[in-house]
C-alpha positions as CSV (number, residue, x, y, z in Angstrom):
1,M,20.2,49.1,28.0
2,L,16.7,47.9,27.2
3,L,17.3,48.2,23.5
4,S,20.5,46.2,23.7
5,F,18.8,43.5,25.7
6,I,16.0,43.2,23.1
7,F,18.5,42.9,20.3
8,H,20.3,40.2,22.2
9,L,17.0,38.4,22.7
10,V,16.1,38.5,19.0
11,A,19.6,37.2,18.1
12,L,19.2,34.3,20.6
13,A,15.8,33.4,19.3
14,S,17.0,33.5,15.6
15,A,19.9,31.2,16.5
16,S,17.5,28.7,18.1
17,V,15.2,28.7,15.1
18,L,18.1,28.2,12.7
19,H,19.4,25.4,14.8
20,R,16.2,23.5,14.2
21,R,15.9,24.2,10.5
22,Q,14.7,21.2,8.5
23,Q,17.2,20.3,5.7
24,V,15.8,20.1,2.2
25,N,18.2,19.4,-0.7
26,Q,17.7,20.9,-4.1
27,N,16.8,18.5,-6.9
28,P,19.7,17.9,-9.3
29,T,19.6,19.6,-12.7
30,V,20.5,17.3,-15.6
31,G,20.9,18.1,-19.3
32,G,18.8,16.3,-21.8
33,D,15.3,15.0,-21.5
34,P,13.5,11.6,-21.3
35,D,12.6,11.5,-25.0
36,H,16.0,12.3,-26.4
37,G,18.1,10.9,-23.5
38,W,19.7,12.2,-20.4
39,K,23.2,13.6,-20.8
40,A,24.6,12.9,-17.3
41,F,24.5,10.7,-14.3
42,P,24.7,13.4,-11.6
43,Q,26.0,13.4,-8.1
44,V,23.3,13.8,-5.4
45,N,23.7,15.1,-1.9
46,D,23.8,12.4,0.8
47,A,24.0,9.6,-1.9
48,T,26.7,7.6,-3.4
49,A,26.3,7.3,-7.2
50,Y,27.3,3.9,-8.6
51,P,27.5,4.0,-12.4
52,S,27.8,0.2,-12.6
53,W,26.2,-1.6,-9.6
54,V,26.6,-5.4,-10.2
55,V,23.2,-6.9,-9.9
56,N,24.2,-10.4,-11.2
57,D,27.0,-12.0,-13.1
58,G,27.7,-9.7,-16.0
59,A,24.7,-7.5,-15.4
60,Q,25.3,-4.0,-14.2
61,L,22.9,-1.1,-13.4
62,P,23.4,2.5,-12.2
63,V,22.0,3.1,-8.8
64,Y,22.0,5.7,-6.0
65,Q,22.4,4.6,-2.4
66,T,22.5,6.5,0.9
67,S,26.1,7.4,1.9
68,G,27.9,6.9,5.2
69,L,25.7,4.3,6.9
70,N,26.8,1.5,9.2
71,N,25.1,-1.6,7.7
72,S,24.8,-3.1,11.2
73,E,22.6,-0.2,12.2
74,V,20.3,-0.3,9.2
75,T,16.9,-1.5,10.1
76,R,14.9,-0.5,7.0
77,A,15.6,-0.1,3.3
78,V,13.6,1.8,0.8
79,I,14.0,0.9,-2.9
80,V,12.4,3.8,-4.8
81,L,11.5,3.3,-8.5
82,P,11.5,6.2,-11.0
83,A,8.6,7.5,-13.0
84,R,8.3,7.4,-16.8
85,P,11.1,10.0,-17.3
86,R,13.6,7.6,-15.7
87,D,15.0,10.4,-13.6
88,C,16.2,8.1,-10.8
89,W,18.3,10.9,-9.2
90,Y,15.2,13.0,-8.7
91,Y,13.3,10.2,-7.0
92,W,16.2,9.4,-4.7
93,N,16.4,13.0,-3.7
94,V,12.6,13.3,-3.1
95,V,12.6,10.3,-0.8
96,N,15.7,11.5,1.0
97,N,14.0,14.9,1.6
98,A,10.9,13.1,2.9
99,L,13.1,11.3,5.3
100,Y,14.5,14.6,6.5
101,N,10.9,15.7,6.9
102,A,10.1,12.5,8.9
103,T,13.0,12.7,11.3
104,F,12.4,16.4,11.9
105,H,8.9,15.7,13.2
106,D,9.3,12.2,14.7
107,S,12.3,11.3,16.8
108,S,11.5,7.6,16.5
109,I,12.6,7.7,12.9
110,R,16.4,8.0,12.5
111,R,18.3,8.7,9.4
112,E,21.1,6.3,10.4
113,D,18.6,3.4,10.4
114,I,17.3,3.8,6.9
115,S,19.1,3.1,3.6
116,I,17.5,4.5,0.4
117,M,18.3,3.1,-3.0
118,A,17.2,4.2,-6.4
119,P,17.9,2.0,-9.5
120,C,18.1,3.6,-12.9
121,F,16.4,1.9,-15.8
122,F,18.1,3.6,-18.7
123,T,17.5,3.3,-22.5
124,Q,19.7,3.4,-25.5
125,A,18.8,7.1,-25.9
126,D,20.3,7.7,-22.4
127,M,23.5,5.9,-23.4
128,D,23.8,7.8,-26.6
129,A,23.3,11.1,-24.8
130,G,25.9,10.3,-22.2
131,A,24.1,9.4,-19.0
132,T,25.5,5.8,-19.0
133,G,28.1,3.6,-20.5
134,D,27.6,0.7,-23.0
135,D,28.2,-2.0,-20.3
136,V,25.0,-1.5,-18.3
137,L,21.6,-2.9,-18.7
138,L,19.3,-1.0,-21.0
139,W,15.5,-1.3,-21.8
140,G,13.0,0.1,-24.2
141,M,11.5,3.5,-23.3
142,T,8.8,2.0,-21.0
143,T,9.4,-1.8,-21.1
144,W,11.2,-1.7,-17.8
145,I,7.9,-0.8,-16.1
146,D,6.3,-4.1,-17.0
147,G,9.2,-6.5,-16.2
148,K,10.3,-7.0,-19.8
149,A,13.8,-8.2,-20.6
150,N,16.8,-5.9,-21.3
151,I,17.8,-5.0,-24.9
152,L,21.5,-4.3,-24.2
153,P,24.3,-5.1,-23.6
154,S,24.4,-8.1,-25.9
155,S,26.5,-10.0,-23.4
156,V,23.4,-10.2,-21.1
157,I,20.3,-11.9,-22.4
158,N,16.7,-12.0,-21.1
159,F,17.4,-10.1,-17.9
160,S,14.1,-8.7,-16.7
161,S,13.8,-5.4,-14.8
162,F,12.1,-7.5,-12.2
163,D,15.3,-9.7,-12.0
164,V,17.0,-6.4,-11.0
165,L,14.5,-5.8,-8.2
166,D,14.9,-9.4,-7.0
167,A,18.6,-8.8,-6.8
168,L,18.3,-5.5,-4.9
169,V,15.8,-7.0,-2.5
170,S,18.1,-10.0,-1.9
171,Y,21.0,-7.6,-1.3
172,Y,19.2,-6.0,1.6
173,M,17.6,-9.2,2.9
174,D,21.1,-10.7,3.4
175,T,21.5,-11.0,7.1
176,Q,25.3,-11.2,6.8
177,A,25.4,-7.8,5.3
178,F,22.4,-6.2,7.2
179,P,22.0,-8.2,10.4
180,N,19.4,-5.9,11.9
181,L,17.3,-5.0,8.9
182,N,13.6,-5.7,9.5
183,T,11.8,-4.3,6.5
184,V,12.5,-3.6,2.8
185,V,10.0,-1.3,1.0
186,V,9.8,-1.3,-2.8
187,G,7.8,1.7,-3.8
188,G,7.1,4.2,-6.4
189,H,4.8,7.0,-7.7
190,S,3.0,7.1,-11.1
191,A,5.0,4.8,-13.4
192,G,7.0,3.7,-10.4
193,G,3.8,2.8,-8.7
194,Q,2.8,0.8,-11.8
195,M,6.1,-1.1,-11.7
196,T,5.7,-1.8,-8.0
197,Q,2.2,-3.2,-8.3
198,R,3.1,-5.4,-11.2
199,Y,6.3,-6.6,-9.5
200,A,4.3,-7.5,-6.4
201,T,1.9,-9.4,-8.7
202,L,4.6,-11.5,-10.5
203,R,7.4,-11.8,-7.9
204,K,8.2,-15.3,-6.9
205,S,7.6,-16.3,-3.3
206,T,10.6,-16.3,-1.0
207,E,11.3,-17.0,2.7
208,N,11.6,-13.2,3.3
209,D,8.2,-12.2,2.0
210,D,7.0,-11.2,5.5
211,R,9.7,-8.5,5.6
212,L,9.0,-7.1,2.1
213,H,6.5,-4.3,1.7
214,F,5.2,-2.6,-1.5
215,W,4.1,1.1,-1.7
216,I,1.9,1.8,-4.7
217,A,1.2,5.5,-5.2
218,N,-1.0,7.1,-7.9
219,P,-0.4,4.4,-10.6
220,G,-1.5,5.3,-14.1
221,S,-3.1,1.8,-14.4
222,L,-3.0,-1.5,-12.5
223,C,-2.8,-5.1,-13.1
224,W,-6.4,-6.0,-12.4
225,L,-7.1,-9.2,-10.4
226,T,-10.4,-10.1,-11.8
227,A,-11.5,-10.5,-15.5
228,E,-14.3,-8.0,-15.1
229,R,-13.8,-4.3,-15.6
230,P,-15.8,-1.4,-14.1
231,M,-16.0,0.5,-17.4
232,P,-15.9,-2.1,-20.2
233,N,-15.4,-0.9,-23.7
234,S,-16.5,-3.0,-26.7
235,S,-13.7,-1.5,-28.8
236,C,-11.1,-2.9,-26.5
237,I,-10.1,-6.3,-27.8
238,D,-8.6,-7.9,-24.7
239,P,-8.3,-5.6,-21.7
240,D,-7.4,-8.6,-19.4
241,K,-4.0,-9.3,-21.0
242,Y,-0.9,-8.4,-18.9
243,K,0.1,-5.7,-18.1
244,Y,-3.5,-4.7,-17.4
245,G,-4.8,-8.1,-16.3
246,L,-3.9,-11.8,-15.7
247,E,-5.2,-13.6,-18.7
248,S,-2.0,-14.0,-20.7
249,N,1.0,-12.2,-22.3
250,F,3.2,-12.4,-19.3
251,P,6.9,-11.5,-19.5
252,A,9.4,-14.4,-19.6
253,Y,10.3,-13.5,-16.0
254,A,7.0,-14.9,-14.8
255,T,5.9,-17.5,-17.4
256,S,6.7,-20.6,-15.4
257,D,4.9,-19.3,-12.4
258,T,1.9,-18.0,-14.1
259,N,1.4,-21.3,-16.1
260,R,1.7,-23.3,-12.9
261,L,-0.4,-21.1,-10.6
262,G,-3.1,-19.7,-13.0
263,R,-5.2,-16.7,-12.1
264,D,-6.4,-18.0,-8.7
265,G,-2.9,-18.9,-7.6
266,I,-1.4,-15.5,-8.7
267,V,-4.2,-13.6,-6.9
268,S,-3.8,-15.7,-3.7
269,R,-0.1,-15.0,-3.6
270,Y,-0.6,-11.3,-4.4
271,I,-3.2,-10.6,-1.7
272,G,-1.0,-12.3,0.9
273,R,1.7,-9.7,0.5
274,N,2.2,-6.4,2.4
275,L,0.6,-4.0,-0.1
276,H,0.1,-0.3,0.6
277,Y,-1.9,1.6,-1.9
278,A,-2.1,5.5,-1.9
279,W,-4.0,7.9,-4.0
280,G,-4.2,11.7,-3.9
281,T,-7.8,12.8,-3.8
282,A,-7.0,15.5,-6.4
283,D,-5.3,13.3,-8.9
284,N,-7.9,13.6,-11.6
285,G,-5.5,13.4,-14.6
286,P,-6.1,10.7,-17.2
287,G,-2.6,9.3,-17.2
288,D,-2.7,6.2,-19.5
289,I,-5.3,6.8,-22.2
290,S,-5.2,3.3,-23.7
291,C,-8.5,1.5,-23.9
292,E,-7.2,-1.1,-21.4
293,A,-6.5,1.6,-18.8
294,L,-9.8,3.5,-19.5
295,A,-11.7,0.2,-18.8
296,Q,-10.4,0.6,-15.3
297,G,-11.5,4.2,-14.9
298,R,-11.1,7.6,-16.5
299,T,-8.5,9.0,-14.1
300,H,-5.9,7.9,-11.7
301,L,-8.2,8.5,-8.8
302,E,-11.2,6.8,-10.4
303,R,-9.1,3.7,-11.2
304,G,-7.9,3.7,-7.6
305,R,-11.5,3.8,-6.3
306,N,-12.5,1.1,-8.7
307,F,-9.6,-1.1,-7.8
308,V,-10.3,-0.8,-4.0
309,A,-14.0,-1.6,-4.7
310,M,-12.8,-4.7,-6.5
311,L,-10.7,-5.6,-3.5
312,E,-13.6,-5.2,-1.2
313,K,-15.6,-7.7,-3.3
314,L,-13.0,-10.4,-2.8
315,T,-13.7,-13.1,-0.3
316,G,-12.9,-11.6,3.0
317,G,-12.9,-8.1,1.7
318,I,-9.7,-5.9,1.8
319,P,-6.8,-8.3,2.3
320,A,-5.5,-8.4,5.9
321,L,-2.0,-7.2,5.0
322,S,-3.2,-4.4,2.6
323,T,-3.7,-0.8,3.5
324,V,-5.3,2.0,1.5
325,D,-4.6,5.7,2.0
326,W,-6.4,8.6,0.4
327,I,-4.2,11.6,0.6
328,E,-6.4,14.6,0.9
329,G,-5.9,17.4,-1.6
330,V,-2.8,16.0,-3.3
331,S,-2.7,15.7,-7.1
332,H,-0.2,13.8,-9.2
333,S,2.7,14.8,-7.1
334,N,5.4,12.4,-5.9
335,E,6.6,15.0,-3.3
336,G,3.1,15.5,-2.0
337,M,2.5,11.8,-1.7
338,M,5.9,11.0,-0.1
339,N,5.7,13.9,2.3
340,S,2.2,13.2,3.5
341,E,1.7,11.7,6.9
342,E,0.6,8.5,5.3
343,G,3.4,8.4,2.9
344,I,6.0,8.9,5.6
345,D,4.4,6.2,7.7
346,K,4.5,3.6,5.0
347,L,7.9,4.4,3.7
348,F,9.8,4.9,7.0
349,R,7.8,3.6,10.0
350,Y,5.1,1.1,9.3
351,A,5.9,-2.5,10.3
352,S,2.8,-4.6,10.2
353,N,-1.0,-4.5,10.1
354,A,-1.0,-5.0,13.9
355,T,0.2,-1.4,14.2
356,A,-1.7,0.1,11.3
357,R,-3.6,3.3,11.7
358,N,-7.3,3.4,11.1
359,V,-7.7,4.4,7.4
360,N,-10.7,4.8,5.3
361,V,-10.7,2.1,2.7
362,S,-14.1,2.7,1.2
363,S,-14.5,3.4,-2.5
364,A,-15.2,7.0,-1.7
365,A,-12.1,8.9,-0.9
366,G,-11.5,9.4,2.8
367,S,-9.6,12.2,4.4
368,R,-6.6,12.6,6.7
369,S,-6.3,14.8,9.7
370,S,-5.8,18.4,8.9
371,S,-3.5,18.6,12.0
372,S,-0.8,16.5,10.3
373,P,2.7,17.8,11.3
374,Y,4.3,16.9,8.0
375,V,5.3,19.4,5.3
376,T,3.1,19.8,2.3
377,P,4.5,20.2,-1.2
378,S,3.9,24.0,-1.0
379,Q,6.1,24.2,2.1
380,T,9.3,22.7,0.6
381,G,12.5,24.6,1.0
382,D,14.2,25.6,4.3
383,V,11.3,24.9,6.6
384,M,11.6,26.0,10.2
385,K,9.7,25.3,13.4
386,T,8.4,28.2,15.4
387,K,8.0,26.4,18.7
388,S,11.5,27.2,19.8
389,L,11.0,30.9,19.1
390,S,7.7,30.9,21.0
391,F,9.4,29.1,23.9
392,I,12.2,31.7,24.2
393,F,9.8,34.6,24.2
394,I,7.6,33.0,26.8
395,L,10.7,32.3,28.9
396,V,12.2,35.7,28.8
397,L,9.1,37.9,28.6
398,P,9.0,38.3,32.4
399,L,12.6,39.5,32.3
400,V,11.7,42.1,29.7
401,F,8.9,43.5,31.9
402,H,11.2,43.4,34.9
403,V,13.8,45.5,33.0
404,I,11.2,48.0,31.8
405,I,9.8,48.3,35.3
């Protein structure tokens, strides 16, 4: 009788644990590679794949978007940008898994409130390999990162990758379509972080800027705000040209604004935006090895520290609407950054500087609490809480002793 009771207890405990299992979707597998082109535009769990999302008259782009949401319930949108390999499906899935992680540990964050979108900036190699059709916007291998114009189709001329982002932001900012949406986050890691920071630098002002946030994680280089560099190199002819600085060489998307505003005007507009920087304290890879990038620092982390030191020297110090997070122990990992407590906060919860947590924004990397409840990269997979199991044993332990006695 006792043995039967114990087996029943274990089964009950296991059922409770499985009921609270955190969902983690596997990343899609796609044939091809970023150098020779992707061979497919795969389906992704929880997302609707749109091979030809209309971003403007005649301009179409493949995107992924969260499926099954009621637009009237959506309060937040996250537009996640891909890294250099252009694997937009992977980045959508990583953010979606981070959202599962967030909702698992924080009941105030609800999946039905958050729409995730991932635009796909494909190249001719991707079209030739089969990932996309010949009617969608295409760019050079990395020109989409800087806001350059498309190269195809020939029916669409001078359409910047930043024009795409403008269109996607406007889509979510439309109060007729999303009446309760409060915040749009444009964010990315690595090359996606570079694109985010440069888009924040050159985006034109709109009436919705107070609702737009930018999450910039582990960028390989940055668009520097001042003409000086922390590690100048005499062999580098002009490290202050865009995309590394604000002297000249801007894409057509921004030429009229940059000519009118000049450096001071561009910087003033930029620092008035909701900018959230994040660096992993173990991200010691060199990333961009051009002389322009090396003038900013030797590694991703060193460039981040130098950039923050530059912000601290601005009049007034770190801009009021900016935050800086140093993610302890994380290297160049999008999953690590997005699943960190700080990453989840900025992507899914953060609303304004009035509710910001105290973060260390000094040039030396700070640390986050080791008691963070969020899953680390090494814990991905079917992650389960043990609290429910402990609770059951605590509850029934007296009954076991009673039976034994």
